[in-house]
N, C-alpha and C positions, 0 to 999 in steps of 0.2 A: 841200367842193370842195378839191382839192389845189393847192398852189402849183406852177405850171408850171415855173419855173426850177429849183426843187428837184427836181421829178420828172425833169427832163432830166438831173440829176446823180445820179440814183438815191438821193435823199434824200426822206423823207416829212415833209411839213409842211403843215398846214392853211392854206388861203388865207384871208386876212382882208380883202384889198383887191383892187380891179380897176382896171387901167390901160386907159382907153378908147382911148388912142392905139395901144397895142400889142395890145389885146384879149387881155389876159393876166391870170390870177389870180396874186396875190402874197401871200406871208406877210409878217409884220412886218419880218423881216430883209431880205428881198429888196426890199421897198418902200423901205427906207432906202437900200439900194445903188442902186436904180433912180433915186431922186431925187438921188443924189450925182453921177451921170454927166451930163456936159454935154449929151449928145445927148437925154437923157430928163428933164432937170431941170424942164422946163415941162409935162410930161405931166399930164393930169388923172387923179389916182388917188383913187378913192372907196372908202370902207369898204363891204364887201359887205353887211353887216347894215343899211346905210342906204339900200339900193336902195328906191325907192318909185315909185309910179305917179302921174303928174301929172294934175290935173283937165283934162278936154278943154275946148276953147274954148266948147262948148255948156254948160259948167259941170256936166256929169254927174259924179257922184261915182264914182270907180273904187276898187278895193281897194288897201289900203296894204300894202306889203311890208316892214314894220318900219322905216320911215324915222324916224331919231332927230333929225336936224337939218335935215330938208327938202331934203337933197342928193339930186338925182335923176340917174340915169344913163339917158340917152335914146338911142334907136337912131340911128345915124348916117345910116341910109338913110330912116327914117321919123321925122322930127323930133318928131311928136306922140305917139309911142309909146315906152314905157319898156321896158327890158330885163328882162322878167319871167321868161323861160325860159332854160334852159341845156341845150345839146345835149352830152351826154356823149361821143358819138362824135367830134364835131369840137372838143370842149373850147372851146365858144364860147357866149356869151350871145346871146339874140335876143328880139326883140319878137314879139307875136302874129302880125303880118303876115309877118315873116321866117320864123317857125316854119312857117307854112302854105306859104310860097313855096320855102324852101330845105331845110327839115328834115322835110317831111311823111312821108318814107320812113325817117327815122331812128327807131330803136326806143326810144331813151332820150332823150327831151326832157322835162325835168321843170321844175317851178316852182323858181326860184332858192332860195327859203327851204327847200324840201325837200332840195335838193342840199347846202345848207349844213348842215342838221340831220343828214343822213346822214354827211357828212364829219366833223362833230364827234363823232358816235356812234362812227364807225370809229376816229377818233383816240383817243378815251377808251378804247375796247376794246383798241386796240393798246398804249396806255400801261399799262392794267391787266394785260394778258397779259405785258408786259415786266417789270412789277413782280413778278408771280408767278414768272416765270423766275429773276429775281434772288434771290428768297427761296428758291426751290428749290435754287439753286446754293449759297447760304450754308448751308442746312440739310444739304446733302450734305457740305460741308466739315466742318461740326460733327460729323456722324455719323462721317466718316472719322477725325477727330481722336480721337473717343471710342473707336473701335475700336483705334486705335493706342495710346491710353492703357491700354486693357484688356490688350492684348498685352504692353505694358511691365510692367504690374502682375503679370501671369501669370509673366513671366520673373523679376521680383523675388521673388515668392512661391516659385517653384521654387528659386531661389538660397538664400533663407532656410531653406527646408525641408531642402535638401541640407546646409547648414551645421550644422543642428541634429543 
């Protein structure tokens, strides 16, 4: 999942946090800024990897979405449902009931953990390709320097040959 403020500024950054007030995904840097503003200092910001599903009142066990510290992000419309899904089109998390009600015609509504995994993979791939591009540029510079050195040596050889 991509950090939404960074995306708006044409920067790529993986989201690690979710602000339930703003309904926005945030990277570590944006989370710090978000908490520093007076208007958003009291917003509840949760780690995305800590999203989990609460046991219902009938005590039925539901699936866990990687909760580390028991911190749950619950739907604001359906208090007993957690935000298990993420609509790619609307860039918004939703519970199972909201998914059925508001996102049933959306093509890309995925489980939160799948979106997080895809984003991490995309980020790793992007970093890897960027590293390859940097190495390619360095190797190109080295090759150009070697060609230049060979030309210089050729000139020195021709000069020495002419002097003899």
